[in-house]
C-alpha positions in Angstrom: -41.4 -6.6 108.0 -43.8 -8.7 106.0 -46.9 -8.1 103.7 -48.8 -11.1 104.9 -51.8 -10.1 102.8 -50.3 -9.9 99.6 -51.4 -12.8 97.3 -53.0 -14.9 100.3 -55.7 -12.8 101.9 -58.8 -13.7 100.1 -61.0 -12.0 103.1 -59.7 -8.6 102.4 -61.4 -8.7 99.1 -64.5 -9.6 100.9 -64.0 -7.2 103.7 -62.0 -4.1 102.4 -60.6 -1.7 104.6 -62.8 1.1 103.4 -66.0 -0.7 104.5 -64.9 -1.6 108.0 -66.1 1.5 110.1 -69.7 1.0 109.0 -69.7 -2.8 108.8 -72.8 -4.4 110.7 -70.3 -7.1 111.9 -67.7 -4.7 113.4 -67.4 -6.0 116.9 -66.1 -5.2 120.2 -62.7 -7.1 119.6 -62.3 -5.7 116.1 -63.0 -2.4 117.5 -60.6 -2.6 120.3 -58.0 -3.9 117.9 -58.1 -0.9 115.7 -58.3 1.5 118.9 -55.1 -0.2 120.4 -53.3 0.1 116.9 -54.5 3.8 116.6 -52.9 4.4 120.0 -49.5 2.9 118.8 -49.4 5.2 115.8 -50.3 8.3 117.9 -47.6 7.8 120.4 -45.3 6.5 117.8 -46.1 9.9 115.8 -45.1 11.8 119.2 -41.9 9.8 119.3 -41.2 10.4 115.8 -41.8 14.2 116.4 -39.2 13.9 119.2 -36.5 11.8 117.2 -37.0 14.6 114.5 -35.7 17.1 117.3 -32.5 15.1 118.0 -31.7 14.4 114.5 -31.8 18.4 113.8 -29.4 18.5 117.0 -32.0 20.9 118.7 -32.1 18.6 121.6 -29.6 17.2 123.8 -29.1 14.2 126.0 -30.8 15.7 129.2 -33.8 16.6 127.2 -34.0 13.2 125.6 -33.9 11.7 129.0 -36.9 13.7 130.3 -39.2 13.9 127.2 -38.4 10.9 125.1 -37.8 8.1 127.7 -41.3 7.7 129.3 -43.4 7.7 126.0 -40.9 5.4 124.5 -41.0 3.0 127.7 -44.8 3.3 127.5 -44.6 2.5 123.5 -42.4 -0.4 123.9 -44.0 -1.7 127.0 -47.7 -1.9 125.5 -46.5 -3.3 122.2 -44.7 -6.1 124.0 -48.0 -6.7 126.0 -50.0 -6.5 122.7 -47.7 -8.8 120.7 -47.8 -11.5 123.7 -51.6 -11.7 123.5 -51.7 -11.9 119.9 -49.1 -14.7 119.9 -50.4 -16.7 122.6 -54.2 -16.5 122.1 -55.4 -14.9 119.1 -53.1 -15.9 116.3 -53.7 -19.6 117.0 -57.1 -19.2 117.3 -57.3 -17.5 114.0 -55.3 -20.2 112.4 -58.0 -22.6 113.3 -60.8 -20.3 112.3 -58.9 -19.4 108.9 -56.6 -22.2 108.1 -55.9 -20.7 104.5 -54.5 -17.7 106.2 -52.0 -19.7 108.4 -49.0 -18.3 106.4 -50.0 -14.7 107.0 -50.4 -15.2 110.9 -46.9 -17.0 110.6 -45.4 -14.1 108.8 -47.0 -11.7 111.6 -45.2 -13.7 114.5 -42.0 -13.4 112.5 -42.4 -9.8 112.6 -43.0 -9.8 116.0 -39.8 -11.4 116.8 -38.2 -8.9 114.5 -39.8 -5.9 116.7 -38.4 -7.7 120.0 -35.0 -8.1 118.8 -35.1 -4.3 117.7 -36.7 -3.3 121.2 -33.8 -5.3 122.9 -31.2 -2.9 120.7 -33.0 0.2 121.8 -32.9 -0.8 125.4 -29.2 -1.8 125.1 -28.1 1.5 123.3 -30.2 3.4 125.6 -28.4 1.9 128.5 -25.0 2.3 127.1 -25.9 6.2 126.5 -26.9 6.4 130.2 -24.0 4.4 131.4 -21.5 6.9 129.6 -22.9 10.1 129.9 -20.3 11.3 132.5 -17.4 10.1 130.4 -15.8 12.9 129.2 -14.7 11.0 125.9 -18.4 10.3 125.2 -19.9 12.1 122.4 -23.5 12.5 123.4 -24.8 14.3 120.4 -23.5 11.7 118.2 -25.0 8.9 120.5 -28.1 10.6 120.7 -28.8 11.2 117.1 -27.9 7.6 116.4 -30.4 6.4 119.0 -33.1 8.8 117.6 -32.6 7.3 114.1 -33.0 3.7 115.3 -36.1 4.4 117.2 -37.7 6.7 114.4 -36.9 3.8 111.8 -38.2 1.0 114.4 -41.4 3.2 114.5 -42.0 3.5 110.7 -41.5 -0.4 110.6 -44.2 -0.9 113.5 -46.6 1.4 111.7 -46.2 -0.8 108.4 -46.5 -3.9 110.5 -49.8 -2.5 112.2 -51.3 -2.0 108.9 -50.4 -5.3 107.4 -51.7 -7.2 110.8 -55.1 -5.3 110.5 -55.7 -6.3 106.8 -55.4 -9.8 108.1 -57.2 -9.8 111.3 -60.0 -7.5 110.9 -61.4 -9.4 107.9 -61.2 -12.6 110.1 -63.0 -10.8 112.9 -65.8 -9.4 110.6 -66.3 -12.8 108.9 -66.7 -14.6 112.2 -68.4 -11.5 114.2 -66.1 -11.8 116.9 -67.5 -15.3 118.0 -65.4 -17.8 119.4 -63.0 -15.5 120.7 
């Protein structure tokens, strides 16, 4: 994943993260953006905790299915919808508002592509596990641990992406006071 703000985000200097919460121009879109990202972090933290149980071999495939799949599906589904809105509406708008940040938004869209390629792999891996669970030669512990590692690493990368995105998006929203959105 990229670091779009490094060397290119002049607005982050003008609107540092430490000032966002109390900033007078913090409007509804910016607050919603941060709230949405916080919800991804919260659910991602829950999934990382569940992954740790599988990595420690304390949980089995049945438990993964019952406790892990619903929050994982919610996380993936919400992430896909969020990225679709960003790529189709917000990032093109932000490029017009702040042309100097075009490269950063292009990098974020590239991150979205990587995220969605990984989601495809996660879904295929789970389908493989589910389809083979009754196969006597299938080692569900090995597959479950491997799957949990992929999910854990994915969530860590998404967390980095969320921070990078906020560092680019929130200063634009503060500068433009959520107008023209």
